[in-house]
N, C-alpha and C positions, 0 to 999 in steps of 0.2 A: 110450462116448464121454464120456457127461455123468458119471460116475464118474470117470475120467481128469482130464476140465475140475474137476471138484471136489476134485480130490486133489492138483493142480500149484495152485490157489489157497488149499488152505491150505498147501500147502508153501510157498508164497511168503509167507505169512503168515507164519509160523512161524519162517520165517527171517528176515525184517524185526525177528520181536519179538526173536529170538535176537540177532541183531546190535546192537539197541538197549543190550539188556540187558548183552549183553560188553561194550560201550563204556561205559556205568554203570558197571557192577562193577571194570573192570580201568581202572586209572587212562592208563596207558601205550597205550591202545586210542583212538584217534579216527577217526571218520568224517566223512567229507566225503561232501555228494551223491552226486557221479560215482562214488565208490568204494564207499559203500554198494547204490549200483543196481548194480554190475558184481559184487559180492559174494553179494545176493539171489540175482541170476540165475545166475549159476553155480554156486551150491551148491543153486538147486531144479533147473535142467535136470537137473544132476548125481543129484539124489535120484531124479528122476521118470524117466531112463532106469536108471541103475546100481542103483538098490535093487530093480523088477522081477524084472531080470537075475539078482542076487544071490538072491535068491527064490526064482528056477525053478531056479537049481544048486544051492541048497541043501536043495528039496523034493526033488529027484533024488536027489541026490549024499549028502549031509550032512544030515541033519535037526536035529543038533546045534549046527548053526552061523545056523539060522532066525531066533532069536533074535537073532542080531547083523547082523542085515542093513544095519540104521537104520546102526548104528556104524561098519560096513564104508564105505557109502556117503559116510558127514560124512566120515572118515577120505581118502576118495578126492577129498570135494571140495575138503579142506583141500589136498591135492598139487596140485589143480588151482590151485588159487587161488595157490598159492605159485609155479606155474611162471607164471601169468599174469602176478603183480607182477612177477616178475624179470626176463621180456621185455620188459614195459612199462619198468622200468627201465633195462634194456640201451637199448632203444629210446629211451627220452627223453635218454640219454647218448651217442647216436651217429648217431641221427637229423641232429640240427642240421649234423651235419659233411659227411652225404651231400647233403643236401638242399641248404645253402647252401655249399658246396664250391666251387662256382663265384665265388661272392659272392666268398669268404673270397682266392682266389687272385685274383682282380680288384683285392681291396682291397690285396693283400699286395704288388702287382709295382709297380716303378718308374713306370711310365708312368700309375696310377690317379693318384697325386697331381699330375700336372701338367697 
């Protein structure tokens, strides 16, 4: 249990440092506090869950893949991050229409201004 917790903390710190360094080195990358926290959590959870599964599979089936489990876990983290980003973007576009549909309908009705 302590080993898993220590690995989780180290992964969390490593992902946080990596995101900050990426933001500093890449001019088009910007970080907000919320985005930073979400990205760090997504990368960390993916690394903690996916990497051991990949490692077990590699040990049993393909020892040559064993060294690339961290790379594959990072790729999966990136894919998950893009999926979360796309879903959040679509939600930001359409949720106001769904949530405020009645208010917008009332505002457009002819009796609303009277």
